[in-house]
MARMI-898736 format. One line per field, with one value per residue (C-alpha): x, y, z; residue in one letter; residue number from 0. Coordinates in Angstrom, 1 decimal. Layout:
<nodes>
X = X / ...
Y = Y / ...
Z = Z / ...
residuo = a / ...
num = NUM / ...
</nodes>
This chain:
<nodes>
X = 67.6 / 65.6 / 65.6 / 63.7 / 65.8 / 67.2 / 69.7 / 73.3 / 75.9 / 77.6 / 74.4 / 73.9 / 77.4 / 77.1 / 74.0 / 75.6 / 78.7 / 76.5 / 74.2 / 77.2 / 78.7 / 75.4 / 75.0 / 78.6 / 78.1 / 74.8 / 76.3 / 79.2 / 77.0 / 74.7 / 77.7 / 78.9 / 75.5 / 75.0 / 78.4 / 77.5 / 74.2 / 75.8 / 77.3 / 74.5 / 71.5 / 68.0 / 67.1 / 69.3 / 70.7 / 71.2 / 73.2 / 73.1 / 76.3 / 78.1 / 77.6 / 80.5 / 82.0 / 79.9 / 76.8 / 76.4 / 75.7 / 78.2 / 77.5 / 75.8 / 76.6 / 74.4 / 74.6 / 72.6 / 70.4 / 69.8 / 67.2 / 69.5 / 72.3 / 69.9 / 68.8 / 72.5 / 73.6 / 70.7 / 71.2 / 74.9 / 74.3 / 71.7 / 74.1 / 76.8 / 74.5 / 73.6 / 77.3 / 78.0 / 75.1 / 76.5 / 80.0 / 78.9 / 77.0 / 79.8 / 82.6 / 80.7 / 80.0 / 83.7 / 84.9 / 82.4 / 83.4 / 87.1 / 86.3 / 84.0 / 86.2 / 87.9 / 84.4 / 83.4 / 86.3 / 85.5 / 81.9 / 83.0 / 85.3 / 82.5 / 80.2 / 82.9 / 83.4 / 79.7 / 79.7 / 82.3 / 85.5 / 87.7 / 90.9 / 90.2 / 92.0 / 91.4 / 95.0 / 94.0 / 97.1 / 97.8 / 98.5 / 96.7 / 93.2 / 89.8 / 89.0 / 92.4 / 92.2 / 88.8 / 90.3 / 93.3 / 91.0 / 88.8 / 91.8 / 93.0 / 89.5 / 89.4 / 92.8 / 91.7 / 88.4 / 90.0 / 92.5 / 89.6 / 87.5 / 90.4 / 91.2 / 87.5 / 87.4 / 90.5 / 89.2 / 85.8 / 87.6 / 89.9 / 87.0 / 84.9 / 87.8 / 88.5 / 84.8 / 84.4 / 87.2 / 85.7 / 82.3 / 83.8 / 85.7 / 82.5 / 80.6 / 83.3 / 83.2 / 79.5 / 79.6 / 82.2 / 80.1 / 77.1 / 79.0 / 80.4 / 77.6 / 79.7 / 82.4 / 82.8 / 80.6 / 82.7 / 85.6 / 83.2 / 81.6 / 85.0 / 86.2 / 82.9 / 83.1 / 86.6 / 85.5 / 82.4 / 84.5 / 86.9 / 84.1 / 82.7 / 86.1 / 86.5 / 83.0 / 83.6 / 87.0 / 85.4 / 82.8 / 85.4 / 87.5 / 84.6 / 83.7 / 87.2 / 87.5 / 84.3 / 85.4 / 81.9 / 82.7 / 82.3 / 85.5 / 86.3 / 89.3 / 91.2 / 94.4 / 96.4 / 98.2 / 94.9 / 93.9 / 97.3 / 97.0 / 93.5 / 94.7 / 97.6 / 95.3 / 92.9 / 95.6 / 97.6 / 96.2 / 97.1 / 100.6 / 101.0 / 99.8 / 102.4 / 105.2 / 105.6 / 106.2 / 104.4 / 106.1 / 104.2 / 105.7 / 104.9 / 103.4 / 100.0 / 99.2 / 96.0 / 94.5 / 91.1 / 89.2 / 87.1 / 88.1 / 86.7 / 88.6 / 91.8 / 91.4 / 91.0 / 94.1 / 96.1 / 94.6 / 95.5 / 99.1 / 99.6 / 97.9 / 100.0 / 103.2 / 102.2 / 101.2 / 104.3 / 106.7 / 109.4 / 108.2 / 109.2 / 110.6 / 109.7 / 109.0 / 106.5 / 107.3 / 104.6 / 105.3 / 103.2 / 104.0 / 104.3 / 107.1 / 107.5 / 105.6 / 102.5 / 101.3 / 102.8 / 102.2 / 105.0 / 104.8 / 107.8 / 108.4 / 111.1 / 110.7 / 112.1 / 114.1 / 111.9 / 112.8 / 112.0 / 110.0 / 107.7 / 107.3 / 106.3 / 103.3 / 102.0 / 99.5 / 97.9 / 94.5 / 94.5 / 98.2 / 99.8 / 103.4 / 104.2 / 105.6 / 105.1 / 101.8 / 101.4 / 98.4 / 94.9 / 95.9 / 97.0 / 94.2 / 92.3 / 95.0 / 93.3 / 94.9 / 97.5 / 95.3 / 92.7 / 95.4 / 96.6 / 93.0 / 92.2 / 95.4 / 94.6 / 91.0 / 92.5 / 94.8 / 97.8 / 100.3 / 101.4 / 105.1 / 106.5 / 110.2 / 112.1 / 114.4 / 118.1 / 117.9 / 114.5 / 111.0 / 109.0 / 108.8 / 105.4 / 104.8 / 101.4 / 101.6 / 98.5 / 98.0 / 98.2 / 95.3 / 96.9 / 95.3
Y = 118.7 / 116.2 / 112.7 / 109.6 / 106.9 / 104.2 / 101.4 / 102.2 / 102.1 / 99.3 / 97.2 / 97.9 / 96.8 / 93.7 / 92.6 / 93.4 / 91.3 / 88.4 / 88.6 / 88.7 / 85.7 / 83.8 / 84.6 / 83.5 / 80.3 / 79.5 / 80.1 / 77.8 / 75.0 / 75.4 / 75.2 / 72.0 / 70.5 / 71.3 / 69.8 / 66.6 / 66.3 / 66.0 / 62.6 / 61.2 / 59.3 / 60.4 / 57.0 / 54.8 / 51.6 / 48.3 / 45.5 / 41.9 / 40.3 / 37.4 / 33.8 / 32.3 / 28.7 / 27.7 / 28.9 / 32.0 / 35.4 / 38.0 / 41.6 / 43.7 / 47.2 / 50.2 / 53.5 / 56.3 / 58.5 / 62.3 / 61.9 / 59.8 / 62.4 / 65.2 / 63.5 / 63.2 / 66.6 / 68.8 / 68.6 / 69.2 / 72.2 / 73.6 / 73.3 / 75.0 / 77.9 / 78.4 / 78.4 / 80.9 / 83.1 / 83.1 / 83.6 / 86.5 / 88.2 / 87.9 / 88.6 / 91.4 / 93.1 / 92.9 / 94.1 / 96.9 / 98.1 / 98.1 / 100.0 / 102.6 / 103.2 / 106.3 / 107.6 / 107.4 / 109.6 / 112.1 / 112.3 / 112.9 / 115.7 / 117.2 / 117.3 / 119.0 / 121.6 / 122.1 / 122.8 / 125.5 / 123.5 / 124.4 / 123.5 / 119.7 / 117.8 / 114.2 / 113.4 / 110.0 / 107.6 / 105.2 / 105.2 / 107.4 / 106.3 / 107.9 / 108.2 / 109.6 / 112.1 / 113.2 / 113.5 / 115.5 / 117.8 / 118.3 / 119.1 / 121.6 / 123.2 / 123.4 / 125.1 / 127.7 / 128.2 / 128.6 / 131.1 / 133.0 / 133.1 / 134.4 / 137.0 / 138.1 / 138.3 / 140.4 / 142.5 / 143.0 / 144.1 / 146.5 / 147.8 / 148.5 / 150.4 / 152.4 / 153.3 / 154.1 / 156.6 / 159.2 / 158.8 / 159.4 / 162.5 / 163.8 / 163.2 / 165.0 / 168.0 / 168.2 / 168.2 / 170.9 / 173.0 / 172.5 / 173.5 / 176.7 / 178.2 / 181.3 / 179.3 / 179.8 / 177.2 / 177.4 / 175.5 / 172.9 / 172.4 / 171.9 / 169.4 / 167.5 / 167.4 / 165.9 / 163.3 / 162.4 / 162.1 / 159.8 / 157.6 / 157.4 / 156.5 / 153.8 / 152.4 / 152.4 / 150.7 / 148.0 / 147.3 / 147.2 / 144.9 / 142.6 / 142.5 / 141.6 / 138.9 / 137.2 / 137.4 / 138.7 / 140.2 / 139.4 / 138.7 / 140.5 / 141.3 / 144.1 / 145.9 / 146.9 / 149.6 / 151.4 / 151.1 / 152.5 / 155.5 / 156.3 / 156.1 / 158.4 / 161.0 / 160.9 / 161.4 / 164.0 / 167.0 / 165.4 / 164.7 / 168.3 / 169.7 / 167.7 / 168.4 / 164.8 / 163.9 / 160.9 / 159.0 / 156.2 / 153.8 / 150.3 / 147.9 / 146.4 / 143.9 / 141.9 / 140.1 / 138.6 / 140.3 / 143.2 / 146.6 / 148.6 / 146.5 / 146.6 / 150.3 / 150.7 / 148.5 / 151.0 / 154.0 / 152.7 / 151.9 / 155.3 / 157.2 / 155.4 / 156.2 / 159.9 / 160.6 / 158.8 / 160.5 / 163.1 / 166.5 / 168.2 / 166.9 / 163.3 / 160.9 / 158.1 / 155.7 / 153.4 / 150.5 / 147.7 / 144.8 / 141.1 / 138.7 / 135.0 / 135.1 / 136.9 / 140.5 / 143.0 / 146.5 / 148.1 / 151.3 / 152.8 / 156.1 / 158.1 / 158.6 / 157.9 / 154.8 / 151.9 / 148.9 / 145.4 / 144.7 / 147.7 / 146.8 / 143.2 / 144.6 / 147.2 / 144.8 / 144.0 / 145.6 / 148.9 / 148.9 / 152.3 / 153.2 / 155.2 / 158.6 / 158.2 / 159.9 / 163.6 / 165.9 / 164.7 / 161.9 / 159.4 / 157.1 / 154.5 / 151.8 / 149.7 / 150.9 / 148.2 / 145.6 / 146.2 / 146.0 / 142.7 / 141.4 / 142.4 / 140.8 / 137.5 / 137.6 / 137.7 / 134.8 / 137.2 / 138.5 / 141.8 / 142.1 / 145.0 / 145.8 / 148.8 / 150.7 / 151.2 / 155.0 / 155.2 / 154.6 / 151.6 / 149.3 / 147.5 / 144.8 / 143.3 / 140.1 / 138.6 / 135.7 / 137.1 / 136.6 / 134.8 / 135.0
Z = -76.4 / -74.4 / -76.0 / -75.1 / -73.5 / -75.8 / -75.9 / -75.3 / -78.1 / -76.2 / -76.2 / -79.9 / -80.7 / -78.6 / -80.4 / -83.7 / -82.9 / -81.7 / -84.8 / -87.1 / -85.4 / -85.5 / -89.2 / -90.0 / -88.0 / -89.7 / -93.1 / -92.3 / -91.1 / -94.1 / -96.5 / -94.7 / -94.7 / -98.4 / -99.2 / -97.4 / -99.1 / -102.5 / -101.6 / -99.4 / -100.9 / -99.9 / -98.3 / -96.2 / -97.7 / -95.8 / -97.5 / -96.4 / -95.2 / -97.0 / -95.9 / -94.2 / -94.4 / -91.4 / -93.0 / -90.9 / -92.4 / -91.5 / -90.5 / -93.2 / -94.4 / -93.5 / -95.4 / -93.7 / -95.7 / -95.4 / -92.7 / -90.6 / -91.0 / -90.1 / -86.9 / -85.9 / -87.1 / -86.0 / -82.2 / -82.5 / -84.8 / -82.4 / -79.5 / -81.5 / -82.4 / -78.8 / -77.9 / -80.7 / -79.4 / -75.8 / -77.1 / -79.3 / -76.5 / -73.9 / -76.4 / -78.0 / -74.6 / -73.7 / -77.1 / -77.2 / -73.8 / -74.8 / -78.0 / -76.4 / -73.3 / -75.0 / -75.9 / -72.3 / -71.3 / -74.1 / -72.9 / -69.3 / -70.4 / -72.6 / -69.6 / -67.5 / -70.2 / -70.4 / -66.6 / -67.1 / -66.3 / -69.3 / -67.6 / -67.9 / -70.6 / -71.9 / -72.8 / -74.2 / -74.3 / -77.0 / -80.7 / -83.2 / -84.3 / -84.7 / -81.0 / -80.1 / -83.0 / -81.6 / -78.1 / -79.3 / -81.3 / -78.3 / -76.1 / -78.6 / -78.8 / -75.0 / -75.0 / -77.5 / -75.8 / -72.4 / -73.8 / -75.6 / -72.4 / -70.4 / -73.0 / -73.1 / -69.4 / -69.3 / -72.2 / -70.5 / -67.3 / -69.1 / -71.2 / -68.2 / -66.6 / -69.7 / -70.2 / -66.5 / -66.6 / -69.0 / -67.3 / -63.9 / -65.2 / -66.7 / -63.5 / -61.5 / -63.9 / -63.7 / -59.9 / -59.8 / -62.2 / -60.1 / -56.9 / -58.6 / -60.8 / -61.5 / -63.4 / -67.1 / -68.9 / -72.1 / -70.5 / -69.1 / -72.4 / -74.2 / -71.6 / -71.7 / -75.5 / -75.3 / -72.8 / -74.9 / -78.0 / -76.2 / -75.0 / -78.6 / -80.0 / -77.4 / -78.2 / -81.9 / -81.4 / -79.3 / -81.9 / -84.7 / -82.6 / -82.0 / -85.7 / -86.7 / -83.9 / -85.1 / -88.8 / -89.6 / -93.0 / -96.7 / -98.6 / -101.9 / -103.9 / -102.3 / -103.3 / -100.2 / -102.1 / -102.7 / -99.0 / -98.0 / -100.4 / -99.2 / -95.5 / -96.3 / -98.0 / -95.1 / -92.5 / -94.5 / -92.6 / -89.3 / -90.5 / -91.8 / -88.5 / -86.6 / -89.1 / -90.3 / -93.9 / -95.3 / -98.1 / -99.9 / -102.4 / -103.5 / -106.0 / -106.2 / -103.4 / -104.1 / -101.2 / -100.4 / -97.5 / -96.4 / -97.8 / -94.9 / -92.4 / -94.3 / -94.8 / -91.0 / -90.6 / -92.8 / -91.1 / -87.6 / -88.6 / -90.2 / -87.4 / -84.8 / -86.8 / -87.2 / -83.6 / -82.2 / -84.5 / -83.8 / -82.5 / -85.7 / -89.1 / -88.6 / -91.5 / -92.1 / -94.8 / -96.3 / -98.7 / -100.2 / -102.6 / -103.1 / -102.2 / -101.6 / -98.4 / -99.9 / -99.8 / -97.3 / -96.0 / -94.1 / -92.1 / -90.3 / -88.6 / -87.0 / -83.3 / -79.8 / -79.0 / -78.1 / -76.0 / -77.4 / -74.2 / -74.8 / -78.5 / -77.6 / -75.6 / -78.0 / -79.6 / -76.3 / -75.8 / -73.9 / -73.9 / -74.6 / -75.3 / -72.2 / -73.1 / -76.8 / -77.7 / -77.3 / -77.1 / -77.7 / -80.0 / -77.3 / -78.4 / -76.4 / -76.5 / -79.1 / -82.4 / -82.8 / -81.2 / -83.9 / -86.6 / -85.1 / -84.9 / -88.5 / -89.8 / -88.0 / -89.3 / -92.8 / -92.0 / -91.8 / -89.2 / -87.7 / -86.8 / -84.8 / -84.5 / -83.0 / -85.4 / -84.3 / -84.7 / -83.0 / -84.2 / -85.1 / -88.1 / -88.6 / -91.2 / -92.0 / -94.2 / -95.7 / -98.1 / -101.7 / -104.0 / -107.0 / -110.4
residuo = m / t / r / p / p / g / p / s / a / r / l / k / l / t / f / s / y / a / a / f / l / m / v / a / g / a / l / l / l / a / i / v / w / m / f / l / l / r / y / v / p / y / d / s / i / s / l / r / g / d / e / g / p / d / g / r / i / g / p / g / l / f / i / p / g / r / y / d / l / w / r / a / f / a / p / k / a / a / a / l / m / v / f / l / l / l / l / g / l / a / g / g / w / f / l / a / g / r / m / l / a / p / l / t / r / i / t / a / a / t / r / e / a / a / d / g / s / l / g / h / r / i / r / l / p / g / r / a / d / e / f / r / e / l / a / d / s / f / d / a / m / l / s / r / l / e / a / h / v / a / e / q / q / r / f / a / a / n / a / s / h / e / l / r / t / p / l / a / i / t / q / a / m / l / e / v / a / r / a / d / p / s / r / d / p / g / e / l / i / e / r / l / h / l / m / n / a / r / a / i / d / l / t / e / a / l / l / l / l / s / r / s / d / q / r / s / f / t / r / e / s / v / d / l / s / l / a / a / e / e / a / a / e / s / l / l / p / l / a / e / g / r / g / a / a / v / a / t / a / g / d / a / a / p / v / s / g / s / y / p / l / l / l / q / l / a / v / n / l / l / h / n / a / i / v / h / n / l / p / e / g / g / t / v / r / v / a / t / g / l / d / a / d / g / a / f / l / t / v / e / n / t / g / p / q / l / s / p / h / l / v / a / t / l / t / e / r / f / q / r / g / t / g / r / a / r / g / d / h / a / g / v / g / l / g / l / a / i / v / d / s / i / a / r / a / h / d / g / t / l / t / l / a / p / l / e / g / g / g / l / h / a / t / v / r / l / p / a / e / r / p
num = 0 / 1 / 2 / 3 / 4 / 5 / 6 / 7 / 8 / 9 / 10 / 11 / 12 / 13 / 14 / 15 / 16 / 17 / 18 / 19 / 20 / 21 / 22 / 23 / 24 / 25 / 26 / 27 / 28 / 29 / 30 / 31 / 32 / 33 / 34 / 35 / 36 / 37 / 38 / 39 / 40 / 41 / 42 / 43 / 44 / 45 / 46 / 47 / 48 / 49 / 50 / 51 / 52 / 53 / 54 / 55 / 56 / 57 / 58 / 59 / 60 / 61 / 62 / 63 / 64 / 65 / 66 / 67 / 68 / 69 / 70 / 71 / 72 / 73 / 74 / 75 / 76 / 77 / 78 / 79 / 80 / 81 / 82 / 83 / 84 / 85 / 86 / 87 / 88 / 89 / 90 / 91 / 92 / 93 / 94 / 95 / 96 / 97 / 98 / 99 / 100 / 101 / 102 / 103 / 104 / 105 / 106 / 107 / 108 / 109 / 110 / 111 / 112 / 113 / 114 / 115 / 116 / 117 / 118 / 119 / 120 / 121 / 122 / 123 / 124 / 125 / 126 / 127 / 128 / 129 / 130 / 131 / 132 / 133 / 134 / 135 / 136 / 137 / 138 / 139 / 140 / 141 / 142 / 143 / 144 / 145 / 146 / 147 / 148 / 149 / 150 / 151 / 152 / 153 / 154 / 155 / 156 / 157 / 158 / 159 / 160 / 161 / 162 / 163 / 164 / 165 / 166 / 167 / 168 / 169 / 170 / 171 / 172 / 173 / 174 / 175 / 176 / 177 / 178 / 179 / 180 / 181 / 182 / 183 / 184 / 185 / 186 / 187 / 188 / 189 / 190 / 191 / 192 / 193 / 194 / 195 / 196 / 197 / 198 / 199 / 200 / 201 / 202 / 203 / 204 / 205 / 206 / 207 / 208 / 209 / 210 / 211 / 212 / 213 / 214 / 215 / 216 / 217 / 218 / 219 / 220 / 221 / 222 / 223 / 224 / 225 / 226 / 227 / 228 / 229 / 230 / 231 / 232 / 233 / 234 / 235 / 236 / 237 / 238 / 239 / 240 / 241 / 242 / 243 / 244 / 245 / 246 / 247 / 248 / 249 / 250 / 251 / 252 / 253 / 254 / 255 / 256 / 257 / 258 / 259 / 260 / 261 / 262 / 263 / 264 / 265 / 266 / 267 / 268 / 269 / 270 / 271 / 272 / 273 / 274 / 275 / 276 / 277 / 278 / 279 / 280 / 281 / 282 / 283 / 284 / 285 / 286 / 287 / 288 / 289 / 290 / 291 / 292 / 293 / 294 / 295 / 296 / 297 / 298 / 299 / 300 / 301 / 302 / 303 / 304 / 305 / 306 / 307 / 308 / 309 / 310 / 311 / 312 / 313 / 314 / 315 / 316 / 317 / 318 / 319 / 320 / 321 / 322 / 323 / 324 / 325 / 326 / 327 / 328 / 329 / 330 / 331 / 332 / 333 / 334 / 335 / 336 / 337 / 338 / 339 / 340 / 341 / 342 / 343 / 344 / 345 / 346 / 347 / 348 / 349 / 350 / 351 / 352 / 353 / 354 / 355 / 356 / 357 / 358 / 359 / 360 / 361 / 362 / 363 / 364 / 365 / 366 / 367 / 368 / 369 / 370
</nodes>
């Protein structure tokens, strides 16, 4: 926004300090003057001296009146007011500069951040006050913004790579089909269908992830147990096809949030548990309820042994558990990242832990909606 030039805050404070000092000095002089006037007659009084033994008249007594006092008092008061004005301007300019020095550093840091330098920090020294609280809040904001920008840049690079892969494979298959017209088109169509479905899944996952990151949803009362039951019913055919048993148990877990997003959270957790289960005879256990820390949703499955290092990276975007997924359900590497983003958007957490006998234990904790 373009603004017309105006006086600086330092100049305004200087004039304010000087004006306050002038007003205070004038009030003090006025009070002194009014106090003196109470005991001073309006006209001056001259008394004749007494006659001495030698017949001479001694010195008389002169009592000044108000006008005489005013003539003596006014020049001194004017000089004092001029002195107070100069002192107020000089002292006000100095004090305003000292007071606004932190604001100058904050403004310089703001301009650097506006130019794209997010690595700069104010780090204002001294004890806590309003300016230092503002500087610390600005530093914290820059840290979060820098981390967010770095994450978005990394995410954009990974998304570009992931989207380029199915498109490059599709282009290669089309070129092979064009070079060999006699090839069976059925196989080409099936493979193109799989690549197209993968690109659509990735695009939808990216849109859902962006929606949860921005927290652009309307909150309502949601029961996590209902979302978990609906997710289990929708994924039951997939579990039966892979020979996995899904066991759901738990109590009501009321929270405040978006039901579609929380349903997607439960679906992603269950889908991840099913497709990374044992080849045959695996089990997926789902539980919901309330405890002292709030509402929770836990999903655990039987599966291969996982290292803590691998588990710590599973919530990263486009991170896949190597060797865990099988068949066409390997996913796009965003399932648990979406779960983590939805949980954080609802002021909750996602915790992953490997099980001793193999498999993964996932816990989502959200603030409970208390009656």
